[in-house]
PABAMAR-337693 format. One line per field, with one value per atom (N, C-alpha, C): residue in three letters; x, y, z; residue number from 1; atom name. Coordinates in steps of 0.001 Angstrom, whole numbers, plus 500000, padded with zeros to 6 digits. Each point is the difference from the previous one (the first is absolute). Layout:
<recs>
res	ALA,... $
px	X,... $
py	Y,... $
pz	Z,... $
n	NUM,... $
atom	CA,... $
</recs>
This chain:
<recs>
res	UNK,UNK,UNK,UNK,UNK,UNK,UNK,UNK,UNK,UNK,UNK,UNK,UNK,UNK,UNK,UNK,UNK,UNK,UNK,UNK,UNK,UNK,UNK,UNK,UNK,UNK,UNK,UNK,UNK,UNK,UNK,UNK,UNK,UNK,UNK,UNK,UNK,UNK,UNK,UNK,UNK,UNK,UNK,UNK,UNK,UNK,UNK,UNK,UNK,UNK,UNK,UNK,UNK,UNK,UNK,UNK,UNK,UNK,UNK,UNK,UNK,UNK,UNK,UNK,UNK,UNK,UNK,UNK,UNK,UNK,UNK,UNK,UNK,UNK,UNK,UNK,UNK,UNK,UNK,UNK,UNK,UNK,UNK,UNK,UNK,UNK,UNK,UNK,UNK,UNK,UNK,UNK,UNK,UNK,UNK,UNK,UNK,UNK,UNK,UNK,UNK,UNK,UNK,UNK,UNK,UNK,UNK,UNK,UNK,UNK,UNK,UNK,UNK,UNK,UNK,UNK,UNK,UNK,UNK,UNK,UNK,UNK,UNK,UNK,UNK,UNK,UNK,UNK,UNK,UNK,UNK,UNK,UNK,UNK,UNK,UNK,UNK,UNK,UNK,UNK,UNK,UNK,UNK,UNK,UNK,UNK,UNK,UNK,UNK,UNK,UNK,UNK,UNK,UNK,UNK,UNK,UNK,UNK,UNK,UNK,UNK,UNK,UNK,UNK,UNK,UNK,UNK,UNK,UNK,UNK,UNK,UNK,UNK,UNK,UNK,UNK,UNK,UNK,UNK,UNK,UNK,UNK,UNK,UNK,UNK,UNK,UNK,UNK,UNK,UNK,UNK,UNK,UNK,UNK,UNK,UNK,UNK,UNK,UNK,UNK,UNK,UNK,UNK,UNK,UNK,UNK,UNK,UNK,UNK,UNK,UNK,UNK,UNK,UNK,UNK,UNK,UNK,UNK,UNK,UNK,UNK,UNK,UNK,UNK,UNK,UNK,UNK,UNK,UNK,UNK,UNK,UNK,UNK,UNK,UNK,UNK,UNK,UNK,UNK,UNK,UNK,UNK,UNK,UNK,UNK,UNK,UNK,UNK,UNK,UNK,UNK,UNK,UNK,UNK,UNK,UNK,UNK,UNK,UNK,UNK,UNK,UNK,UNK,UNK,UNK,UNK,UNK,UNK,UNK,UNK,UNK,UNK,UNK,UNK,UNK,UNK,UNK,UNK,UNK,UNK,UNK,UNK,UNK,UNK,UNK,UNK,UNK,UNK,UNK,UNK,UNK,UNK,UNK,UNK,UNK,UNK,UNK,UNK,UNK,UNK,UNK,UNK,UNK,UNK,UNK,UNK,UNK,UNK,UNK,UNK,UNK,UNK,UNK,UNK,UNK,UNK,UNK,UNK,UNK,UNK,UNK,UNK,UNK,UNK,UNK,UNK,UNK,UNK,UNK,UNK,UNK,UNK,UNK,UNK,UNK,UNK,UNK,UNK,UNK,UNK,UNK,UNK,UNK,UNK,UNK,UNK,UNK,UNK,UNK,UNK,UNK,UNK,UNK,UNK,UNK,UNK,UNK,UNK,UNK,UNK,UNK,UNK,UNK,UNK,UNK,UNK,UNK,UNK,UNK,UNK,UNK,UNK,UNK,UNK,UNK,UNK,UNK,UNK,UNK,UNK,UNK,UNK,UNK,UNK,UNK,UNK,UNK,UNK,UNK,UNK,UNK,UNK,UNK,UNK,UNK,UNK,UNK,UNK,UNK,UNK,UNK,UNK,UNK,UNK,UNK,UNK,UNK,UNK,UNK,UNK,UNK,UNK,UNK,UNK,UNK,UNK,UNK,UNK,UNK,UNK,UNK,UNK,UNK,UNK,UNK,UNK,UNK,UNK,UNK,UNK,UNK,UNK,UNK,UNK,UNK,UNK,UNK,UNK,UNK,UNK,UNK,UNK,UNK,UNK,UNK,UNK,UNK,UNK,UNK,UNK,UNK,UNK,UNK,UNK,UNK,UNK,UNK,UNK,UNK,UNK,UNK,UNK,UNK,UNK,UNK,UNK,UNK,UNK,UNK,UNK,UNK,UNK,UNK,UNK,UNK,UNK,UNK,UNK,UNK,UNK,UNK,UNK,UNK,UNK,UNK,UNK,UNK,UNK,UNK,UNK,UNK,UNK,UNK,UNK,UNK,UNK,UNK,UNK,UNK,UNK,UNK,UNK,UNK,UNK,UNK,UNK,UNK,UNK,UNK,UNK,UNK,UNK,UNK,UNK,UNK,UNK,UNK,UNK,UNK,UNK,UNK,UNK $
px	019190,500441,499081,500395,498609,501180,499715,500758,499988,500804,499676,500154,499312,499719,501084,501235,501023,499704,499640,499851,501379,500760,501199,499651,500768,500044,500923,500765,501097,499435,500117,499607,500693,500422,500582,499018,499925,498963,500590,500254,500609,498729,500186,498995,499343,500150,499172,499558,500066,499157,498647,499530,498454,499422,500739,499443,499503,499079,499265,500216,499845,499852,498537,500073,498645,499161,498651,499256,498936,500160,499374,500230,501106,500136,499985,500095,499501,501021,501248,500994,501208,500490,500714,501374,500942,501508,500510,500530,500842,501128,501275,501015,500405,500333,500114,501277,501278,501321,500040,501224,500882,501436,499945,500751,500937,501303,501234,499979,500637,500011,500886,500896,500805,499237,498734,499042,499865,500874,500125,498938,499618,498611,500799,499478,500577,499239,500560,499636,498351,499448,498820,498781,499259,499310,498991,498573,498857,499068,499868,499131,498520,498722,498719,499431,499065,498832,499190,498665,499041,498557,498973,499283,498464,499461,498567,499642,500695,499527,500490,499487,500703,500844,501344,500836,499492,500415,499571,501335,500539,500832,499780,500876,499624,501191,500648,500753,499706,500819,499690,501260,499647,500665,501014,499976,501087,501227,499765,501303,500696,499470,500875,500444,498315,500350,500316,500666,500480,498892,498979,498897,499480,499973,498970,498461,499763,498571,499675,500674,499434,500279,500997,500369,499065,498761,499114,499063,500238,498784,500722,499360,500413,499533,500682,499897,499580,498867,499416,500147,500603,500202,499156,499274,499468,500433,500492,500348,499689,499397,499929,501706,500366,500948,500864,499055,500336,500431,499604,500114,501647,500564,501124,501247,500745,500827,501547,500296,501126,501076,501452,500630,500596,500375,500429,501821,500387,501094,500150,498891,500136,499145,499508,498790,499658,499579,499149,499759,498993,499105,500722,499673,500463,499890,500710,499535,499019,499052,498818,500361,499235,500021,498427,500194,498785,498856,500761,498863,499535,500812,499347,498880,500085,498975,498681,500520,498718,499065,500693,499475,498979,500598,499594,499055,499477,498905,500133,501156,500744,500527,499504,500467,498737,500340,498593,500755,499650,500686,499397,500024,499274,500919,498958,500436,500345,500380,500501,498549,498964,498516,499250,500667,499420,499084,499916,499276,500826,499278,500798,500448,501014,499867,500455,499431,499562,501585,499995,501578,500454,499093,500718,500179,499230,500529,501543,500121,501192,501326,499589,500841,500505,499033,500283,500517,499574,501026,501612,500193,501504,500556,499960,500258,500223,499053,500150,500367,500742,500373,501184,499602,501215,501190,499837,501948,500376,499258,500410,499140,500093,499116,500644,498819,500342,500377,500677,500003,500272,499636,500189,499787,500375,499718,499539,499585,499841,499850,500320,500034,499369,499797,499979,500888,500499,500938,500118,500320,500064,501545,499727,500835,500050,501045,500003,499954,499090,499816,500658,500281,500638,499966,498780,499916,500242,500536,500208,498914,498880,498917,500078,499502,499955,498817,500105,499035,500214,498639,499879,499438,501267,500154,499447,499559,499794,501233,500987,501043,500020,500293,499839,501565,500428,500804,500277,500242,499508,501093,499643,500809,499149,499846,499582,500264,498956,500205,501065,499991,501238,501469,500320,500883,500539,498891,500067,500267,499590,500118,501205,500764,500938,501031,501276,501364,500854,500604,500730,500981,500619,500721,501782,500532,501392,501223,499634,500907,500894,500968,500975,499479,499756,499867,501109,500694,501470,499512 $
py	657797,499706,500686,499650,500860,500626,500974,500619,499283,499807,499621,500674,499749,501223,498965,500277,499294,500368,499019,500049,499588,500821,499304,500409,498969,500247,499167,500543,499195,499143,499035,499233,498616,499691,498703,498873,498903,499060,499220,498537,498911,499097,499589,499395,501034,500789,500910,499486,498608,499790,499754,500227,500165,501203,501186,501169,500456,500636,500443,501769,500632,501143,500311,501757,500264,500285,499832,499711,500987,501470,500854,500822,499743,500597,499167,500781,498857,499108,500337,498921,500435,498933,500622,499100,500095,499366,500163,499161,499840,498855,500486,499650,499527,498309,499696,499579,500702,499434,499987,499099,500120,501045,500301,501467,499764,499916,499688,501137,499959,501561,500484,500080,501058,500461,499471,500722,499493,498295,499923,498696,500118,499156,498539,498575,499215,499542,498869,499461,499781,499465,499275,501123,500425,501379,499490,500221,499762,501473,499775,501234,499312,500506,499662,501236,499414,501001,499424,501060,499766,501461,499885,500973,499660,500876,500101,499556,500560,499911,498774,499929,498954,500812,499331,500216,499392,501096,499042,501005,499040,500400,499498,500603,499384,500567,499024,500182,499058,501005,498997,498674,499290,498494,500554,500812,500112,500693,500393,500295,499161,498453,498827,499025,499793,498940,500593,499301,500409,499680,498844,500111,501333,500723,501025,499730,498835,499950,499905,499596,500453,501805,500228,501355,501331,499476,501153,499339,498934,499387,500601,500038,500697,498996,499998,499324,500866,499556,500819,498988,500548,499528,500516,499272,500576,499089,500971,499292,500569,499558,500309,500408,501545,499821,498965,499467,499254,498466,499988,498700,499924,501256,500075,499536,499082,499108,500644,501155,500540,499478,499082,498958,500606,499553,500404,500415,500924,500900,500798,499627,500622,500724,501246,500541,499806,498712,499510,498482,499557,498600,499315,498708,499044,500296,499369,500159,498922,500001,499607,499874,498703,500039,500665,501030,500748,498688,498753,499101,499379,499761,499596,500520,501410,500799,500045,500231,500039,498646,498334,498906,500128,500644,499590,501331,500626,501290,500832,500405,501140,501297,499954,501167,499949,500761,500515,500244,499414,500366,500889,501089,500546,500671,499775,500117,501584,500198,501796,500758,499342,500462,500098,499263,500084,498764,499156,498896,498741,499724,498702,498987,499167,499076,498701,498834,498598,499698,499895,499218,498929,498912,498685,500694,501004,500494,500673,500782,501205,498690,498768,498992,499206,499626,499757,500513,501429,500907,500272,500161,500117,498551,498578,498756,500219,500348,499485,501159,500935,501581,499627,500703,499674,500227,500891,500570,498797,498932,499065,500307,498852,500346,501379,500753,501190,499894,500303,500150,501611,500086,501504,499510,500662,499760,501648,500098,501182,500004,501186,499706,501620,499931,501224,500390,501308,500566,501250,500549,501260,500875,500953,500785,501185,500906,501159,501072,501033,500675,501038,500886,500959,501180,500220,500660,499457,498947,499419,499710,499301,499618,498470,499497,498168,499950,499121,499580,498300,499751,498354,499913,499171,499907,498414,500061,498359,500074,499034,499667,499011,499965,499089,499583,498940,499710,498724,500142,498988,498348,499353,498799,499150,499014,499176,500361,499834,499914,499234,498862,499199,500203,500731,501029,500848,500922,501176,499595,499077,499497,499028,499405,499126,500885,499078,500460,500364,500765,500711,498348,499650,498930,500735,499286,501095,498959,498968,499304,501064,499481,500368,499562,501321,498827,500655,498950,500442,499445 $
pz	787492,501532,500770,501190,500938,501472,500181,501256,501006,501074,501391,501096,500986,501203,500942,500370,500979,501518,500582,501568,500591,501137,500323,501682,500599,501534,500724,501011,500446,501418,499850,501165,500029,501327,500013,500245,498762,499831,499489,500512,499159,499254,499045,499310,499066,499648,499108,498781,499852,498137,500638,501280,500526,499395,500045,499856,498695,500094,498521,499971,498977,499738,500375,500305,500356,498453,500378,498665,500174,500294,500157,498338,499463,498223,499487,498603,498576,499848,500362,499876,500811,500793,501182,500002,500194,500206,501324,500807,500744,500598,500197,500051,501186,500353,501291,499702,501533,499666,501265,500254,501044,500606,500787,499785,501640,499604,501100,500647,500865,501143,499479,499234,499159,498847,499627,499098,498822,499492,498749,500231,498509,499907,499656,500776,499464,498850,499313,498589,499965,500927,499953,500299,498844,499831,499536,500124,499484,499564,498696,499471,499724,500395,499961,499553,498998,499246,500574,500266,500318,499689,500083,499812,499718,499863,499858,498760,499148,498196,499110,499049,498881,499367,499155,499132,498843,498568,498992,499093,499188,499010,498833,498932,498668,499435,499138,498994,498599,498640,498965,499809,499361,500162,498752,499336,498815,500875,501523,500484,500592,499980,500120,498862,499421,498881,498947,499280,498449,498862,499977,499253,499465,498852,499754,500138,499657,500226,501215,501590,500893,500808,499277,500391,500519,499135,500415,500958,500764,500827,501363,500959,501493,501066,501009,501314,500737,500929,501136,501056,501168,501447,501001,500552,501376,501147,500997,501474,500968,501367,501176,500568,500394,500612,501106,500633,501250,499106,498639,499316,499312,499871,499416,501179,499453,501179,499339,500971,499600,500860,499492,500765,501236,501031,500904,499715,500465,499452,498603,499185,498881,499954,498796,499462,499151,499672,498873,500032,499281,500441,498655,500426,499171,498360,498875,498666,500204,499029,499186,498668,499395,498512,499644,498994,499907,499373,499259,499578,501404,500436,501507,500668,500167,500807,498900,498626,499316,499843,499751,500431,501757,500879,501273,499601,499310,499981,500732,500327,501034,499061,498735,499355,498537,499275,498935,498791,498814,498886,499457,499218,499203,498501,499106,498751,499767,498640,499815,500094,499381,500280,501436,500846,501264,500469,498882,500324,500274,501542,501060,499035,499997,499282,500909,500009,500793,500319,501431,500107,499396,499490,499149,498598,499301,499072,499967,501116,500318,499896,500913,500346,498591,499156,498465,499339,499979,499155,500536,501305,500657,499578,500083,499742,498322,499027,499078,498887,500857,499123,498981,498785,499106,500481,500884,500682,500691,500214,501096,501262,500767,501240,500920,500247,500840,501238,500758,501120,500414,501690,500902,501036,501317,501296,500479,500915,500559,501605,500565,501663,500433,501069,500518,501172,500211,500369,500540,501136,500755,499606,499381,499200,500629,499731,500945,498298,499928,498831,499851,499060,499846,500702,500745,500929,501373,500251,501293,500581,499526,500641,498906,501788,499663,499222,498593,498958,500117,499571,499872,498268,499690,498625,499668,498650,499891,498525,500161,499017,499235,498842,499169,499649,499229,499026,499309,498458,499132,500208,501306,500353,500849,500329,501288,501084,500702,501502,500560,499539,500539,499666,498910,499812,500601,500133,500995,501479,500212,501439,500490,498580,500395,500474,500460,500149,498639,499824,498889,500051,498640,500013,500289,500762,500176,499339,498835,499350,498994,499605,499081,498443,499113,498689,499182,499627,499440,498205 $
n	1,1,1,2,2,2,3,3,3,4,4,4,5,5,5,6,6,6,7,7,7,8,8,8,9,9,9,10,10,10,11,11,11,12,12,12,13,13,13,14,14,14,15,15,15,16,16,16,17,17,17,18,18,18,19,19,19,20,20,20,21,21,21,22,22,22,23,23,23,24,24,24,25,25,25,26,26,26,27,27,27,28,28,28,29,29,29,30,30,30,31,31,31,32,32,32,33,33,33,34,34,34,35,35,35,36,36,36,37,37,37,38,38,38,39,39,39,40,40,40,41,41,41,42,42,42,43,43,43,44,44,44,45,45,45,46,46,46,47,47,47,48,48,48,49,49,49,50,50,50,51,51,51,52,52,52,53,53,53,54,54,54,55,55,55,56,56,56,57,57,57,58,58,58,59,59,59,60,60,60,61,61,61,62,62,62,63,63,63,64,64,64,65,65,65,66,66,66,67,67,67,68,68,68,69,69,69,70,70,70,71,71,71,72,72,72,73,73,73,74,74,74,75,75,75,76,76,76,77,77,77,78,78,78,79,79,79,80,80,80,81,81,81,82,82,82,83,83,83,84,84,84,85,85,85,86,86,86,87,87,87,88,88,88,89,89,89,90,90,90,91,91,91,92,92,92,93,93,93,94,94,94,95,95,95,96,96,96,97,97,97,98,98,98,99,99,99,100,100,100,101,101,101,102,102,102,103,103,103,104,104,104,105,105,105,106,106,106,107,107,107,108,108,108,109,109,109,110,110,110,111,111,111,112,112,112,113,113,113,114,114,114,115,115,115,116,116,116,117,117,117,118,118,118,119,119,119,120,120,120,121,121,121,122,122,122,123,123,123,124,124,124,125,125,125,126,126,126,127,127,127,128,128,128,129,129,129,130,130,130,131,131,131,132,132,132,133,133,133,134,134,134,135,135,135,136,136,136,137,137,137,138,138,138,139,139,139,140,140,140,141,141,141,142,142,142,143,143,143,144,144,144,145,145,145,146,146,146,147,147,147,148,148,148,149,149,149,150,150,150,151,151,151,152,152,152,153,153,153,154,154,154,155,155,155,156,156,156,157,157,157,158,158,158,159,159,159,160,160,160,161,161,161,162,162,162,163,163,163,164,164,164,165,165,165,166,166,166,167,167,167,168,168,168,169,169,169,170,170,170,171,171,171,172,172,172,173,173,173,174,174,174 $
atom	N,CA,C,N,CA,C,N,CA,C,N,CA,C,N,CA,C,N,CA,C,N,CA,C,N,CA,C,N,CA,C,N,CA,C,N,CA,C,N,CA,C,N,CA,C,N,CA,C,N,CA,C,N,CA,C,N,CA,C,N,CA,C,N,CA,C,N,CA,C,N,CA,C,N,CA,C,N,CA,C,N,CA,C,N,CA,C,N,CA,C,N,CA,C,N,CA,C,N,CA,C,N,CA,C,N,CA,C,N,CA,C,N,CA,C,N,CA,C,N,CA,C,N,CA,C,N,CA,C,N,CA,C,N,CA,C,N,CA,C,N,CA,C,N,CA,C,N,CA,C,N,CA,C,N,CA,C,N,CA,C,N,CA,C,N,CA,C,N,CA,C,N,CA,C,N,CA,C,N,CA,C,N,CA,C,N,CA,C,N,CA,C,N,CA,C,N,CA,C,N,CA,C,N,CA,C,N,CA,C,N,CA,C,N,CA,C,N,CA,C,N,CA,C,N,CA,C,N,CA,C,N,CA,C,N,CA,C,N,CA,C,N,CA,C,N,CA,C,N,CA,C,N,CA,C,N,CA,C,N,CA,C,N,CA,C,N,CA,C,N,CA,C,N,CA,C,N,CA,C,N,CA,C,N,CA,C,N,CA,C,N,CA,C,N,CA,C,N,CA,C,N,CA,C,N,CA,C,N,CA,C,N,CA,C,N,CA,C,N,CA,C,N,CA,C,N,CA,C,N,CA,C,N,CA,C,N,CA,C,N,CA,C,N,CA,C,N,CA,C,N,CA,C,N,CA,C,N,CA,C,N,CA,C,N,CA,C,N,CA,C,N,CA,C,N,CA,C,N,CA,C,N,CA,C,N,CA,C,N,CA,C,N,CA,C,N,CA,C,N,CA,C,N,CA,C,N,CA,C,N,CA,C,N,CA,C,N,CA,C,N,CA,C,N,CA,C,N,CA,C,N,CA,C,N,CA,C,N,CA,C,N,CA,C,N,CA,C,N,CA,C,N,CA,C,N,CA,C,N,CA,C,N,CA,C,N,CA,C,N,CA,C,N,CA,C,N,CA,C,N,CA,C,N,CA,C,N,CA,C,N,CA,C,N,CA,C,N,CA,C,N,CA,C,N,CA,C,N,CA,C,N,CA,C,N,CA,C,N,CA,C,N,CA,C,N,CA,C,N,CA,C,N,CA,C,N,CA,C,N,CA,C,N,CA,C,N,CA,C,N,CA,C,N,CA,C,N,CA,C,N,CA,C,N,CA,C,N,CA,C,N,CA,C,N,CA,C,N,CA,C,N,CA,C,N,CA,C,N,CA,C,N,CA,C,N,CA,C,N,CA,C,N,CA,C,N,CA,C $
</recs>
């Protein structure tokens, strides 16, 4: 988790989509919103993350995958703040499959001893697991900490990105 430095300014500006946060801090966050005359924020908000540093986060695959062989392996993700795509009106990015991130070489996989696992080996192991194909997705999100500070989190769940981004079914099952 990384702490965000929050900048706020109130100014009338249509088309706030082109603004960027200040880059004089390692990690910054800026909220752009349209405010009515009565002070209410209209639904269309945008949270932009920027800064001069790079982000690095890692997590053990055992938190998401069920295969005990992969439990000791670790995923390491590095990003520049400007590359985080926080969705309009939300405080999180889109879910992406961990397998897709590794296949695109946007994450490094390490075993329990700290040796890097080639992406092809990781993809083969995930697909041919004794527990069945392993699925997991991750996303970046802006959260509020217990001390009321903004934090940037890398979140993960044991499901595919398509399932997490899909609309829930409202069918009645009898």
